[in-house]
N, C-alpha and C positions, 0 to 999 in steps of 0.2 A: 033035697038039693042042698049042697054045702053052702056055708056062708061065703059071701063075696070077699075075695082077698083084695086088700087095698095096700098101697105103699105110700108112705109119706116121707119126703126128704126136706127136712127143715134146715135152714142154714145154721151154722154154728153160732152160738151166742157170742155177741160182741163183747169183749172184755171191757172193764172199766177204763176210762181215759188214762189214768195214771199207770195202770198195769200195762196197757197197750204201749204207752210212750216208753216205759222202762224196757219193754221187750225190744222195741226198735233201737233204743240206745245200746242195749247189750249186744245186739247183732252188729251194729255199726262199729263198736269198739273192738269186737272180735275180728271183724274183717280188716280193720286198720292195723291191728297188731300182727295179723298173719301176712299181710301184704308187704313184705320186707323190701321188695324191689322198689315200689313206689316211695317207701319211706327213705330209702337210700338215695333215690333220684331227687327227692325233695331236699335232703340235707346237704348233698355234695356241693351244689353250686354255692350255697351259703358259706360253707366252710372254705371253699377255694377263695372266694372274695375276702372272707374275714381273715384267713391266715396267710394268704399269699399277696393278694392285691392290696389289701389295707395295710399290711406290714410294709410292703415295698413303697407305696405312696406316702405313708406316714414318715418313713425314713428320708424320703426325698423332699417332701414339702415341709414337714415339721409342724408349723402352725399356720392358721388361716384366720382372717377376720370375718366375723359373721354378725351383722347388725350392730357394729360398734364394739363387739366383744371378741378378744383374741382367744383362740382355743387350739388345742392340739388337733391335728388333722384326723387322728384316729377317732376322736370324739365326734368330729364333724361328719365322718363317713359312716359311723355306726348305724344311723337310721337307714341308709341305703341297703346295708347288709340285712337288716331286720325286715325291710320292705321286700327284698328278694325272697326271704324265707316265707313271708306271708303269701306272696304270689305263688311260689312253688307249691306250697301246701294246699292252697286253694285250687290250683290246677288238679292236684291229686283227687280232691273231692269231686271235681267235674268228671274226671276220668272214671271214677267209681260208678257214676250214673250210667255211662255207656257200657261198662263191664257187666252190669246187671242185665241190661237189655240183650247184649250179645250172647250171654250165657243162658238166657231164658229165665233167669231168676225174677226179672221184673214181671213176667207173665204170671208166675206162681204167686208173687206178692199181691198182685191186684186181683187174683182169683179168690183171695181171702177178704172178708169184710173189714178192711183196714181203713181207718180214717186218713184221708190225704193229708190233713193238717198234722196228724201225729207223725206220719212218715217224713214229711218235710221238716218238721221241728227236730226229729231225731237225726236226720241227715245233717242239718245245719249245725246242731249242737256238737255232734261228733266231729264234723269238719272244722268248726271253730276251735275245738279242743286240740285237734292236730296242728292247726295253724299256730296256736299259742304255744304248744309244747316245742315246736321247732324254733319259734322265735325266742322263747326263753332259753333254749339251748344255745342259740347264737349269742344272746345277751350274756349268758354266763361265761361263755368262752371269751367274749370281748372284755368282760370285767377281769377275768383271770389273766389273760394274755397282755392286755394293754393297761390294766390297772385303772379302768374308768370308774369315776366316783361322781355321784350326784347327791344333793341333799334330799331330805324326806319328800318334799313336794315335787322335786324333780323325778324321783323314782315313781311316785304315785302318778304323775302326769304321763310319764313314759309308758307305764303299764296300761293306763286308761286308753291312751292312743293306740296301743297294740291291740287291745280288745276291740275297739271300734273298727280298726283297720281289718282285723281278722273277720269280724262280722260282715263288713262291707265287701271285701274281696271274695270271701267264701260264697256269699250270696251272688256276687257277680258271675263267678265261674260256674256255679250250679245252675244259675239262670241261663247262661250261655249253653251249657250242656243239655238243658231241657228244651232250648229253643232250636238248636241245630239238630238235624236228624242224621247227619253223616259224621261218623267218628273221625275220619281223616280231616274233614273241614275244621272240626273242633280242635284237633291236635295242631293243625297248621296255625290256627288262630292263637292257640295257647303259646306255641313256640315263638311266634313272631311278636306277640304282645309283650312278653317279658322284657326283652332288650329295648323295645320301642318305648314302653311305659317308663322304665327305669332311667334311660339315658336322655329322655326328653323332659325329665324332671330335674330339679336342682339337687342331684344326687352326689356328684363328684365336685360340684362347683356351686357358687352362689348364683342367684337369679341374675344379678347385675352383670356377671361375666358370661352369660349365655348369649348367643346370637339373638337378634330381635325376633326372628321367626320362632325359635324355640321358646322364647319368653311367652309368646302368644299361645303356643301349644301347651305350655306348662299350666296355663290358667285352667284348661279343661281336662288336664291329666289328673286322674284321681290319686296317682302315686305322689304327686306334688304335695297333697294335703296330708298324706301319711308321713312323708319325710319332714315336712315343715312342722307338722303337729308334734312329732317326736322331738325334734331339735328345740322348738320353742318351749315345750312343756318341761323338758329335761333341764334346759339351761336357764330359762327366764321364768318358768312357772306356768300354771294353768291359765292365769289371767291373760297371757299373751297367746295362748294356743287355742282358745275357744272357737275362733272362726274355722280353723281346720277341723276341729272335732265336730262341729255342727255339719260341715260338708260330708264328713264320713258317716255321720248318723243318717243324713238324708239319703246317701247312696245305699246304705244298708236297708232302709225302709223300702226304697224303690225296687231294689234288686230282689228282695224277698217277695214283694207283690208280684213281680214278673215271674219269679220262680214258681210261686203258687199257681198262677194262671196257666203257665206252661205245663206244670205237672198234671193238672186236671185234664188238659187237652191230650197230653201224651198217654195218660192212663186209659182214656176213652178209646184211643186208637190202637191199643195193644190187642 
């Protein structure tokens, strides 16, 4: 009698943490580079406000007083344009989560022994990079077109605020994409949230000139702390901007925790 035939199927060896993370990052960057439609949709609103709205309002208003300092309106409005770039790019990161599920890619990913933490870190790092790239593009255009200049501490504070804002909003929209199961609901939320968040914050005007109701709303509006953090750090230095930076840091920590918990639940349900 012949020997008994047996079959063994062992799962593939799990790669080292660093190699696994780099593989996720490479995949995310390739997807971002190839998805030109999302990139164009993320850049276009920022350029419209920067080159058309900002130019028109700057010519009309000229200067504005902010916390006892008179400045050009183009400088005052620049944080709003950068905030819009950050939100638009963060929405793109959230849309990417749904695109993976709708195309069946998410099922393939979770069929492989991939650590959830590596996947989430890769998603967030790639998304934050996209957010910062679009924001720096807007900042570069603002400097070139409007001749905006800050001192060394001002540039450092502005860039630090942009990083924290990118982390906070990328985490916010990724968490929303992982929490909502319906793509249309997420897109409705994303499209409505952009104008509501921007125009209920001191974007085009100072807090003192806002209606009382909007002043109350601005306190709980995360965009308020992005715009205020950018203005205060660029004009007055980091010493004046640290309350806004702490709020953004707190938002980033909370949203990443929510995103991680939602990712584990979503992966189990696939």
